[in-house]
N, C-alpha and C positions, 0 to 999 in steps of 0.2 A: 167264417163268411165276413161280407164286405164289411170294413168298417170297425172290427173287434180284431184287436192285434192280440190273440192267442198267445202268439209265441211270447208274451212278455209273461208266462205264468210256465215258459220252460223251464227256472233256476228252481222254482217251488215243486214242479212234475218230478224233476229228475230227480231232486232230495229225500223225497218221498217213494222214492220207487227205489232207489237205493237202502232206504233204511230195511223196506220189505226185503228185499235180496240181501241184507245182511242177516234176517231172521233165517232165511232158507237157506243161507251158507252156512247158518253154523248148523244146522239141521243135518244136512248133507255131511258136514264134515266130521259130525257126529262127536260135538262139542269138544274137541281135543285142540283146536291150534287156537290161542287165544293170543296169540301175536299176530296173526296173519287178519284176525276179524280190527283192531285196532287197527293196523294201516289201509286196511278196506276202506275205513270210517272215516280215517283223514283223506284219504284220498276220494272218497266221494265230497268231504265239504271241499276241499280244493277245487276240484273239479266244477262243483255250486256255483265257487265263485268265480272262476270264469267265464262260466255262462251270464255269471249276471253281468260281468262287465259286458258281453255280447246281445244281453236282449234288456233293454231298459229303457223310459221313456215314452209313455202315454195310458192310456186308462182300457182298462178291459170288464165288458157287461157293463156299458154305462160309466157312471162312477163309484162304484163297490169296488171294484183294485185298482191304484193311482200308484203307480210306478215313477216318483218321480225323484229329486234330489234327496230329499228327509228320509225315504222310505230307503233309496239305494244306500245312505251312509250309514243310518242303523243297521238294514241288512249285513252290511261288510264288518259290524259290531257282532252281529248274532254268531256268523258264519265263524269269526275269529275266536267267538268265545265255548265254540261246539268243539272246534281244532282242538285248544288246547287245553279243551277237559279230557279229551280222549288222549291226549297225549299224556297226560297225569294219571291215565287208568290204569296202563298196563301192566302196572305191580300190582296191583287191587283183582285187577281182574283174572290174573294169573293166579293168583293167592288165595282170595277171600271169595271170587266168583266161579264155582267148580260147575254148575250146570248155568243156562237160559246166559252168556256170555253175548249172544248176537242181539239178544231182547235188551240189553244193556246197552251198548251200543246205539242199536237202531231207535229205543224211544230217546236217548240222546238227539239224535237227528228228526223225530219229527216232531220234539219241543220244539228246534229250531226253524223247522218249515211254520208250525203257528206263530211263530214272533215274525216269522217274513211274510204271511198274510195279513199279521197286525200291523205290521210298519206299514202295508200299501193301502189299508183298509180307509178308506173316506165316505166311510155311509155304518151306523152303529150297530146295525145286524152282522155284518161281515166285520168289526171290531169286537163283537162280544166272541163268535164264533173265533178267531185267531184267538183270542185270550183264551179262550179255553182249551184249545187246540195246543196251545203253551203250555198250559199246566197242570193237564190231566198226566203226563206222563213224565211229569215230574211227581206226583204223588206217587207213581210208583219208585223209580227209582230212588226216592226218598227214602223209602221203606225198602229197599232190596239185599239187605241184610235180614234176612229173616231171622238166623239164629243171634241176632243182636236185640237187646232189649231196647237201646235206646235208639237203634235204627227203625223197630218197629212204632215205638211211642213217636219216634218223630213224624212218622209217617201218617199216622193216625192224626197228630194235631195239625199237622199240615193239610190235611183233607177237609177236617170239621172246618178249619176257618177258613179255607180258600172256599169248599161250596157255601157258607155263609157270607162271604166277600163277593161273592159270584150272583146269589140271589141280591143283594143289596144295592148292587153295579143295576143289574138287570132291572129291575125294579125304580131305579134310578133314570135310564134310559129310558122306562116305558115313558114313564112324566114328560121326558123332553119328547117324544113323537105323542104323545097328548096335547101337548101345548102348542106344538107347530105342524102336526099334522104328516111330517115326512122324517124317515130316518135319514137322508141323505145330510152330511155334517152343515155344508155348503150354505142348501136351501131353507135346513136349522134356522143359523145365521140370518139367513134373507127374514123367513117370515118372524121369529123372536123380536126383530127390529120394528117391520110394519105393525105387529101387536102394541110392541110399546109405545110406539109415536102415534098408533090411533087411539090409545086410551091413558096415556101417560102410565100407565103402570100394567103389572102383569102379572102380581099376587103371590101368594103364598108356592103357587105349586113349583113355580121355580126355584123357590129358596129350598124347598125340598127335594127339589130334582139334584141341585148343586150339589147340597149335602149329603145324599146318598152316591153320587157318582164321587165324590173326593174319597169319601168313606170306602167306597169298591178300589177303588184306584189304588187308595192308602193301603190297603190291607196286601197289595201286590209287591208294591213299592216299600213295606215296612215304615210306612210314615206314622213316627210318636199319635194318638195313641193307639196305631191298629199294629204296631209292632212286635206283640206280647208271644208271636210266633216263633220269631224267628232266631234268639238265642239258642233255642231248644231246637229248632229244626237244622239250625246249621251245624250243630255239636255232635248231631245224634245220624246226622244223614253222610255218607261218603263224600271223603271230602273233595275228591274232584265234582261230586254233586253240587257240596256245597259252595264252591267255587263259581258254578256255573249257576246257579242261584243268585250268588249274588251281583254278578255280570248281565246273562243274559235277561233272568224276569225283571230284573229293575230298569234293563234297558228297554223293552219290553211296556211295563210300567209307563214310563218315561215318554214314550212317543204315542202311545193310548192316553197319555194325560193334556198331551200337547195337540195330536187330533180332535180331543173334544173342543179344551177349554180356550186353548191359545188361537184356534181357529174358528169352532163353532161359537165358543161363548166369550170372543175377543171383546164386545160391546159391555161386558159386566165385567171389568177388569180394572177398574177406576173405583176409588172412594166417591164419586159422582153420584153411580148406582147403588149406594148403601142403600139400605140392606143386602142388595145382590151382589157385592163387591167380592167376589169367588178371590180375588188377590190378597184382601188382606187375611181371610179364615186361613190360605195355604200358607201365608207368613208366618202364623202365630203357630203353627203345624209343623213348621220347617224349625222352628227356633226353638220350642221344644223336644225334636227332634237332635237337635245337636245339643241341647245343655243335658238332655238325658243319657243319649248315645255315648258321647266323651265322658261323662261325669263315673257311670256306669262300667265300662269298659277300664278306669283306672282299678277296679277291682276285682276283674281278673284273672286267676291262674290258668285256663285253658288258652292254647291259641286262638281255635275256632271261635270259642264263645268273645274273646278279645274281638278277633276281624268280626263277628256279627255286629254287637253295638257300633264297632268303628264304622261298618257300612249304615248304620241308620244315620249315625251323625255324619256319612258323605252324603244321602239323600238328604238330610237338612240343606248342608251346602249346596248342593244342585238345585234345590227348588228356588234359590235366591234368583238364577237366571230364570227359571218359568214365572214365576211371580214378576218379573218384570214385564214380560208380555209385550216385547220388542225384539225386532231382529238381531240386537246384538245378543240380549238375551238368551234367544234359542239355538244361537251359533253358539256363545258359553256353555248352552249346556250341552251341546253333540261335542263340541271339541272334547270339555271335562267324560263324558260316558265315552269317549273314547282311549283315552289316557287310563282311565278308570277299569279299562278291559286288561290292557298289560299289568297295572301294578295290583290289582287285585287277585286276578287267575295268577299271577306270578307268585304272589303268598301264598296263597292256599296250594298252589303246586309245591311247594318247598313243605307246608305242612303235612301234604299228601307223602310224598316221599321221607320226610323224618318221621312219620309215623310208619310206615312201612317197615324201616330199620332198626327201631328202637320201641316201637307199640305204646307210644306216650304222646299226648297232645299237649302236657303240663308247658306252659313258660319254660317253669323251672329246669325243665332239662334238657333245653338249648345251651345252659353251661357252657362255656367252652367250645364251643362249636367254631368257630375259626381255628381254636388250634388241629383239630383234627383233620375238617373240613374248609380251609379257607374259602377256595370258590363257592361252597353251598353257603357260607354264612353271608359272602361279601352279595351275591343276588339279596338274598332276604331285605339286607340292609339297604340295595338300592330301591325296594319295594315300597317298604317302610316308612323311608325317606320321603318318598313319593307320593303314599299318602296323607303324610304330612306336610307336604306341600314345602318343600325343602327345594331353594333352587340349585342349580339348573336343571330340575328335574321335570317333568310334564305336571305332576300336579300343582307345582306350583302356579305353570303359566295358566292352568284351569282354573285354581282358585283366585287368580287374579282377576282374570275373563270374568267369572261369575259375580265376585265381589263389584268390581265396576260396572256391570250392566245394573245389578240393585243401586249402585250410588244412583246411577243418571236415572232411572225410576222412581227416585225419592224414597227406598227402603234404607238410608242410610243408618237407622235405627236397628235392622237387621244384620249390616255387615258389619257392625261395630261386635255387636253378637254373637256373629261369625268368625269376628278375629279372636274376640276372648276364648272361645273354647276351643279353636286351632291350638292356640296356646295350649292350652290343658290335653289336647291330644297327642301334641310331642312327649309329654310324658311317658305315656303306653307303649309308644312308638319304638322312645330311646330305651326304655326298661327292656325290650327284645335284645334290641341289640346291645346294651350293658353284659345282657349275660351271655352273648354269646363270646364278646371279643373282652369284658374285663374282668369276667370270674378266674379263680383258681382252678376250678375242673380240667381235670384234660381226657376229656373222652377217649377207651380204646376202641372206638369204632371208628369207621371213614366211609363216608357214604359217599357212593359211586350212583347219580342214577342212570338208569334206561335209557337209550339213545333219545327215543321220542319225548321223554320230560327233558332231556339237556335240549332240545330244538326248541321245545317249552319255552325254558327257563332262557337262551339266549332270546327267541322272541320277544318275551317278557322287558326285560332289561333293553335289548336293543328299543324297542317303543318307548319306553319313559326317558329313557336319556337323546335319542335322536330328536323325537320329536319335544323334549325339552327345551333341545338348544335350536333346531328347525321347524318352528311351529306350523310357519306359513303357511305351507302346502296343505295341512290340514286345516287350518283356521282359513281357510279358502275356499276348501270344502265344504265347511261348516255354514260358512255367508250364504255360500251357493240353495246350501239344505234349508237355512234359514227362509229364504225367499220365497219356498212352498206357499208361507201364508203371508195376505195381501196385509201391510202395515201400514 
């Protein structure tokens, strides 16, 4: 049709079709060849990335699907998370998933399709559908080990909390539609401004809508006090899916938050608009996430639970850039998520391989790992130091950027709190490193990851080191992404 760039949907359509192909291939191969399924899934993600570089820039179906620089930047993160999650899953698929391996890989790709649609949504209904397409496959993946009580329990918890949060979010979006008469986010912004200028106020409806949308997306982000599901779900889910949840799902929540608040509700992001100031509400929630996440992580003995509480703290740091609601803040958030992809997916890949070899997720089990598997321990050290924000790794640059944007926007108190809690995080990250390097234990096993996992670890280490030492290319792309919003 003239004027409709339907070709912009080619990357999403291809990945969707490739996921269905994996289902059929597994059925045709009589569920015997798990290795080829994994490689096919990685190939499909790589081809999607190539297609994404060829088809972007423009809108489809009016303004419903917008392939702009922000969407492109986050789609790279989603595809990277999917690629690394698949690469980390080879041993699990071979040893623990005896049936339905095609569905396992296919559901990862389907969730990624949902994330890609979500990042391009500039309309409330499209955004909600993308969020649900992201989340529904994850419900299944979290509970994929049907014989494991923890996996089934975590799947049920995630399903119940996810359904509850979706209902809250949908109700909040419906109130926004009622107030503005449109589901288009840009038109919503204009209509809200006109109503406010005409009446001098909007009334309690907008307050309720803001609170409900923050709560709905806050569940997806595991932002305190909507975090209660995260530690149990992270512990019970297959470890590669835990990593995929912590990066892909969070990045989807971040871009959804940016589309609604930093674009649609940007006029209500200052204390001049109190009590409609969503910035101070999110700043308080971010401070609670940093405090609770870091302090609770100190007490964890299970590495997946420790990384779960760490991710709660990390989302607190990241939201500093979001409440800044400036081009500098959004570019900092984008860069932060990009670096977080390498560090967190790398750490969960290490946890996956270690559990496959030892059957343990206990931090104490990592004692003496540097003696038997020095390269493996070194990779984990790099990932943990990046998460802690130690220079010259990418995590340091990411934290510096979000803190600088927070100070520039007047949230100095929040940045001071972030610095104090970041010091606390050093303890539990360093505790794992201490176990690996300074314990008197001498493990009898030697860990040699399969080739796909080695590729994932190489990508993770290279990402946090190279983009920490030379951040400017990614910063330029993040700055372009931030220009999508008219600040």
